[in-house]
C-alpha positions as CSV (number, residue, x, y, z in Angstrom):
1,M,-19.9,55.6,49.3
2,T,-17.9,55.1,52.6
3,Y,-19.6,54.4,55.8
4,N,-18.4,55.5,59.1
5,S,-17.8,51.8,60.1
6,P,-16.9,48.9,57.9
7,T,-20.6,47.6,57.7
8,C,-23.7,48.8,59.3
9,H,-24.3,46.0,61.9
10,R,-27.4,46.5,64.3
11,E,-28.1,43.8,66.7
12,Q,-31.9,43.5,67.8
13,F,-32.7,46.1,65.2
14,F,-36.5,44.8,64.8
15,T,-38.6,44.2,67.8
16,Q,-40.5,41.0,68.1
17,E,-43.6,42.7,66.7
18,E,-41.8,43.8,63.7
19,L,-40.4,40.3,63.3
20,N,-43.8,38.7,63.4
21,L,-44.9,41.5,60.9
22,I,-42.2,40.2,58.5
23,R,-42.9,36.6,59.3
24,K,-46.6,36.9,58.5
25,S,-46.1,38.5,55.1
26,I,-43.8,35.9,54.2
27,I,-46.2,33.1,55.1
28,E,-49.2,34.9,53.4
29,N,-46.9,35.5,50.3
30,K,-44.6,32.6,49.8
31,Q,-46.9,30.1,48.7
32,N,-48.2,32.3,45.8
33,S,-44.6,33.1,44.6
34,Q,-42.9,30.9,41.8
35,S,-39.8,32.0,42.4
36,K,-37.6,30.0,44.8
37,N,-35.9,33.0,46.1
38,M,-37.5,36.3,45.1
39,I,-40.6,37.3,46.9
40,E,-42.9,40.3,46.9
41,L,-44.1,41.2,50.8
42,K,-47.2,43.3,51.3
43,N,-48.2,45.2,54.3
44,I,-44.6,45.7,55.5
45,E,-44.4,49.5,54.8
46,P,-43.4,50.3,58.6
47,I,-40.3,47.8,58.1
48,H,-39.3,49.8,55.2
49,E,-39.9,53.1,56.7
50,K,-37.7,52.1,59.9
51,L,-34.9,51.1,57.5
52,Q,-35.2,54.3,55.6
53,R,-34.8,56.1,58.7
54,L,-31.5,54.2,59.5
55,F,-30.3,54.9,56.1
56,K,-30.9,58.9,56.4
57,E,-29.9,59.2,59.9
58,E,-26.9,57.0,60.5
59,L,-25.7,56.6,56.8
60,G,-26.9,59.9,55.4
61,K,-28.3,58.1,52.4
62,E,-31.8,58.8,50.9
63,V,-33.0,55.5,49.6
64,E,-36.0,53.8,47.9
65,F,-36.9,50.0,48.3
66,L,-35.8,47.7,45.1
67,N,-36.9,44.3,45.7
68,S,-36.4,41.4,48.4
69,F,-35.4,37.8,48.5
70,I,-35.7,35.0,50.9
71,F,-33.1,32.2,51.4
72,F,-33.3,28.8,53.2
73,A,-29.8,28.0,54.7
74,S,-29.4,24.2,55.4
75,S,-26.3,21.8,55.3
76,T,-28.1,20.3,52.0
77,T,-29.0,23.8,50.3
78,M,-25.3,25.4,51.1
79,K,-23.3,22.3,49.9
80,S,-23.6,23.0,46.1
81,R,-22.7,26.9,46.9
82,M,-19.7,26.1,48.9
83,N,-18.6,23.4,46.2
84,S,-19.0,26.1,43.6
85,N,-16.2,27.8,41.8
86,N,-16.7,30.9,43.6
87,M,-17.3,29.0,47.2
88,G,-20.4,31.5,47.7
89,W,-18.1,34.6,47.0
90,H,-20.4,37.2,45.1
91,T,-21.8,40.4,44.2
92,D,-25.5,41.0,43.9
93,G,-26.8,40.9,40.3
94,S,-29.4,43.7,40.8
95,C,-26.3,46.3,40.7
96,S,-26.4,45.6,36.9
97,F,-29.4,47.4,36.3
98,V,-28.9,50.4,38.9
99,D,-26.5,53.2,38.0
100,G,-25.8,54.2,41.4
101,D,-25.3,52.9,44.7
102,C,-27.4,49.9,45.8
103,Y,-27.6,48.2,49.2
104,N,-28.2,44.9,51.1
105,V,-30.1,44.7,54.4
106,W,-29.5,41.2,55.5
107,I,-32.2,40.0,58.1
108,P,-32.0,36.6,59.8
109,I,-35.6,35.8,60.7
110,Y,-34.9,32.4,62.1
111,N,-31.8,30.6,63.3
112,D,-31.2,27.4,65.2
113,S,-27.8,27.1,63.9
114,K,-24.5,27.5,66.0
115,S,-22.4,27.9,62.8
116,T,-24.0,30.3,60.4
117,G,-23.5,33.8,59.0
118,L,-22.2,36.2,56.7
119,E,-18.8,37.7,55.6
120,V,-18.3,41.0,53.7
121,V,-15.4,42.6,52.2
122,S,-16.4,46.0,52.8
123,E,-15.3,49.0,50.6
124,S,-14.3,51.2,53.6
125,E,-11.9,48.8,54.9
126,N,-10.4,47.5,51.5
127,P,-10.0,50.7,49.4
128,E,-7.3,49.5,47.5
129,L,-9.1,46.3,46.5
130,Y,-12.2,48.4,45.0
131,A,-9.9,51.2,43.4
132,Q,-9.2,48.0,41.0
133,F,-12.7,46.7,40.9
134,G,-13.9,48.7,38.0
135,D,-17.3,49.2,37.1
136,P,-19.8,48.0,39.8
137,T,-22.7,47.4,37.3
138,E,-20.6,44.7,35.6
139,V,-21.1,41.5,37.6
140,P,-17.9,39.6,38.1
141,I,-17.2,36.0,37.6
142,I,-15.2,34.7,40.6
143,Y,-13.0,31.7,40.9
144,S,-11.7,30.2,44.1
145,K,-8.4,28.5,44.4
146,E,-9.8,25.4,46.2
147,N,-12.4,24.7,43.6
148,S,-11.1,26.0,40.3
149,E,-7.9,24.2,39.9
150,E,-8.0,24.5,36.0
151,V,-8.5,28.3,35.9
152,F,-5.8,28.7,38.6
153,G,-3.5,26.8,36.3
154,F,-4.3,28.7,33.3
155,F,-3.4,32.0,35.1
156,K,-0.4,30.7,37.3
157,N,2.3,32.4,35.6
158,S,0.6,35.9,35.9
159,I,-1.0,35.7,39.3
160,P,0.8,36.0,42.9
161,E,1.5,32.6,44.5
162,D,-0.6,33.8,47.5
163,T,-3.9,34.4,45.3
164,D,-7.1,32.7,46.9
165,L,-9.7,34.3,44.5
166,I,-9.7,35.7,41.0
167,V,-12.2,38.1,39.8
168,V,-13.1,38.1,36.2
169,K,-15.0,40.7,34.4
170,V,-15.7,39.9,30.7
171,A,-16.6,43.0,29.2
172,S,-13.7,45.1,30.6
173,G,-11.1,42.3,30.5
174,L,-10.3,42.8,34.3
175,V,-8.3,39.9,35.9
176,L,-8.0,40.8,39.5
177,P,-6.1,38.0,41.6
178,I,-6.9,38.4,45.3
179,S,-5.3,37.0,48.4
180,K,-7.5,36.9,51.3
181,K,-4.8,37.4,54.3
182,R,-4.5,41.0,52.7
183,L,-8.1,41.7,53.1
184,K,-10.1,43.0,56.1
185,I,-13.2,40.5,56.1
186,D,-16.2,41.4,58.4
187,R,-17.5,38.2,59.7
188,Y,-21.0,38.2,61.5
189,E,-21.4,34.8,63.1
190,N,-24.5,33.2,64.8
191,P,-27.1,36.1,64.4
192,S,-30.3,36.5,66.2
193,P,-33.5,37.1,64.5
194,G,-34.1,40.7,64.6
195,D,-30.2,41.8,63.6
196,I,-29.5,43.2,60.7
197,V,-26.1,43.9,58.4
198,V,-26.2,46.7,55.8
199,F,-23.5,46.8,52.8
200,K,-23.5,47.8,49.6
201,Q,-24.4,44.8,47.0
202,S,-21.4,45.7,44.9
203,E,-19.2,44.6,47.8
204,L,-17.8,41.0,47.7
205,H,-19.7,38.9,50.3
206,R,-21.1,35.3,51.1
207,G,-23.0,33.4,53.4
208,F,-21.6,30.5,55.4
209,H,-23.6,27.6,57.4
210,D,-22.7,24.4,58.9
211,G,-25.7,22.6,60.6
212,G,-29.1,23.5,61.5
213,I,-31.3,25.9,59.9
214,R,-31.1,29.8,59.2
215,I,-34.0,31.6,57.2
216,Q,-32.6,34.9,55.8
217,L,-34.4,37.9,54.2
218,S,-32.6,40.3,52.0
219,L,-34.1,43.8,51.5
220,K,-32.5,45.7,48.4
221,F,-32.3,49.3,48.4
222,R,-31.1,51.8,45.8
223,L,-30.0,55.6,46.2
224,K,-33.2,57.7,45.6
225,N,-31.4,59.5,43.0
226,A,-30.2,56.5,41.1
227,E,-31.0,56.0,37.6
228,I,-31.5,52.7,35.5
229,N,-28.1,51.6,34.1
230,K,-28.3,52.1,30.2
231,K,-24.6,50.9,29.8
232,T,-24.1,47.4,28.0
233,T,-23.3,46.1,31.5
234,N,-27.2,46.0,31.8
235,Q,-27.8,43.7,28.6
236,F,-31.6,43.8,28.7
237,Y,-31.8,47.5,28.7
238,K,-31.7,48.0,24.8
239,L,-34.5,45.7,24.5
240,F,-36.5,47.4,27.2
241,E,-36.1,50.7,25.4
242,T,-37.2,49.3,22.1
243,V,-40.3,47.3,23.2
244,S,-41.7,49.1,26.3
245,P,-43.8,52.1,25.6
246,E,-43.7,52.7,29.2
247,E,-41.6,55.3,31.3
248,K,-38.3,54.0,31.7
249,N,-38.4,53.7,35.5
250,F,-37.2,50.8,38.0
251,N,-41.0,49.3,38.6
252,N,-41.5,49.1,34.7
253,Y,-38.1,47.6,33.9
254,Q,-38.5,44.9,36.7
255,R,-42.3,44.1,35.1
256,F,-40.3,43.7,31.8
257,L,-38.0,41.2,33.3
258,E,-40.7,39.1,34.8
259,F,-42.4,39.2,31.4
260,I,-39.4,37.9,29.4
261,F,-38.4,35.6,32.3
262,P,-41.5,34.2,33.4
263,Q,-41.0,31.8,36.5
264,G,-42.0,28.2,35.7
265,Q,-43.5,26.0,38.1
266,L,-41.2,25.1,41.4
267,S,-39.6,22.0,41.8
268,K,-40.6,19.4,44.5
269,H,-37.5,20.6,46.5
270,G,-38.6,24.1,45.9
271,N,-42.2,23.5,47.0
272,L,-40.7,21.5,50.2
273,E,-38.4,24.5,51.1
274,N,-41.4,26.7,50.9
275,E,-43.3,24.4,53.3
276,A,-40.5,24.4,55.5
277,I,-40.0,28.0,55.7
278,N,-43.8,28.8,56.4
279,S,-43.9,26.0,59.0
280,L,-40.8,27.0,60.7
281,L,-41.7,30.9,60.8
282,Y,-45.3,30.0,61.9
283,L,-43.8,28.2,64.8
284,S,-41.4,31.1,65.9
285,M,-44.3,33.7,66.0
């Protein structure tokens, strides 16, 4: 799939009334969620419909809603991500159970930071990279030069000197060295609540943050004619096929995942994040 632009970015896409509808749903549903990030939002059908019109009218895609996640970005919560092997670079895991294009709508709903945002390595601007990227349903392991000294040492004789990231796909045996200076990286800094960025979940991306708080909602969509991924890259599909008597659709598959991976009690830190999210969103309405 190729967008008309590198990524679809719209400033002030949502009105204040629409933002408050989203915030109200988060406040009403976040405390009942035992997942740190995944959230089921109710009564936001107008938001889904507006985004579906955007996909159809501007991107030429018929999509259906998949699931949603909320993230609390602060210097504390982002520290571990920036110190990880991949320094935050990733593709979205839900790609693994969708056989077809899936998309992320990135929506900041609160921001008092002056150095926060999103970076995306878009497919349309980096076709040579994605021609080598292989099956998008296989979730990669990503290593950064800064935080993966041993891995880079292991591969030093088989990768160029200017390699910044190594993408590894175990099932397919892919080892792909990446030099960031050869990439076109779209950077969206200091967003305002109501802005959106739309990109494919299979595109490399990461959030960045320094100081203050950013609360961000990610609404995931899939192509309307996409099917459940039945390949081995969706490691739980065979079990789902064996034990589930229900129709093999996305809703039933996600309920199956919730059954075999029940959410435990949130940690003290997770509950504190929930309280902070609700308080800040309530004050911003």
